[in-house]
C-alpha positions as CSV (number, residue, x, y, z in Angstrom):
1,M,97.3,-35.3,-103.0
2,A,94.8,-37.8,-104.4
3,K,94.4,-38.0,-108.2
4,V,91.5,-39.2,-110.4
5,P,91.7,-40.2,-114.0
6,V,89.8,-38.1,-116.5
7,E,88.8,-38.8,-120.1
8,N,88.5,-36.4,-123.1
9,V,85.6,-36.9,-125.5
10,N,87.8,-35.5,-128.3
11,V,90.7,-38.0,-127.6
12,P,89.0,-41.4,-127.0
13,G,91.1,-43.9,-125.0
14,R,93.4,-41.3,-123.5
15,T,93.2,-40.5,-119.8
16,T,95.1,-38.0,-117.6
17,Q,95.3,-37.7,-113.8
18,V,94.1,-34.6,-112.0
19,D,93.6,-33.4,-108.5
20,A,90.6,-35.4,-107.0
21,A,89.3,-32.7,-104.7
22,K,89.2,-30.1,-107.5
23,Y,87.6,-32.6,-109.9
24,E,84.9,-33.5,-107.4
25,A,84.1,-29.9,-106.5
26,M,83.9,-28.9,-110.2
27,K,81.8,-32.0,-111.1
28,H,79.3,-31.2,-108.4
29,A,79.1,-27.6,-109.4
30,I,78.7,-28.4,-113.1
31,L,76.0,-31.0,-112.5
32,R,74.2,-28.5,-110.2
33,V,74.0,-25.7,-112.8
34,T,73.6,-27.7,-116.0
35,P,70.0,-28.2,-117.1
36,G,68.6,-31.7,-117.9
37,E,67.3,-30.7,-121.3
38,P,68.4,-28.6,-124.3
39,P,69.2,-25.9,-125.0
40,G,71.6,-26.3,-122.1
41,L,74.5,-23.9,-121.3
42,S,77.4,-22.6,-123.3
43,A,80.9,-23.0,-121.9
44,A,81.0,-19.3,-120.9
45,E,77.6,-19.6,-119.1
46,M,78.8,-22.7,-117.3
47,V,81.9,-21.0,-116.0
48,E,79.9,-18.0,-114.9
49,R,77.4,-20.2,-113.0
50,V,79.9,-22.6,-111.4
51,R,82.3,-19.9,-110.2
52,P,80.3,-18.9,-107.1
53,L,79.7,-22.5,-106.1
54,L,83.5,-23.4,-105.9
55,P,85.4,-23.3,-102.7
56,D,87.9,-20.4,-102.4
57,D,90.5,-22.7,-100.8
58,L,90.7,-24.7,-104.1
59,W,90.4,-21.8,-106.5
60,P,91.8,-18.7,-104.8
61,G,90.6,-15.7,-106.7
62,G,88.9,-17.9,-109.3
63,E,92.3,-19.0,-110.6
64,K,92.1,-21.5,-113.5
65,V,88.3,-22.1,-113.1
66,G,87.9,-22.0,-116.9
67,W,90.6,-24.8,-117.4
68,W,88.9,-27.0,-114.7
69,Q,85.4,-26.4,-116.1
70,K,86.6,-27.5,-119.6
71,T,88.5,-30.5,-118.3
72,V,85.6,-31.8,-116.2
73,Q,83.0,-31.0,-118.9
74,L,85.0,-33.0,-121.5
75,D,85.3,-35.9,-119.0
76,L,81.6,-35.9,-118.1
77,E,80.8,-35.7,-121.8
78,A,83.1,-38.7,-122.5
79,K,81.3,-40.7,-119.8
80,G,77.8,-39.8,-121.3
81,I,76.8,-37.7,-118.3
82,L,76.7,-34.5,-120.3
83,Q,75.4,-34.2,-123.9
84,R,76.7,-31.7,-126.5
85,D,74.3,-29.9,-128.7
86,A,76.7,-29.6,-131.7
87,A,74.1,-27.8,-133.8
88,A,74.0,-24.8,-131.4
89,K,76.4,-21.9,-131.9
90,P,78.1,-21.5,-129.6
91,L,78.2,-25.2,-128.5
92,R,75.9,-26.0,-125.5
93,W,75.8,-28.8,-123.0
94,Y,73.0,-30.4,-120.9
95,R,72.8,-33.4,-118.6
96,G,72.1,-36.6,-120.6
């Protein structure tokens, strides 16, 4: 099983290894549904929109979609691909 390193915007300098196929599928889905400008999407809206785009063989029954959405969202944010609107409640993200 191939792995890919992911970052966390909340813990700079720390990386973890995750399944590359799941990471790439989730990244593609997040970038597809996330708008390029504010106000963006909340985490709950992002999960709702990516769920139908994800392959069933990687997420049978939608298992752990929320965990993967958050992991990839934090990585994309650390890399500057997603931007956080910290003033919004709940928090919202858009492509940077």
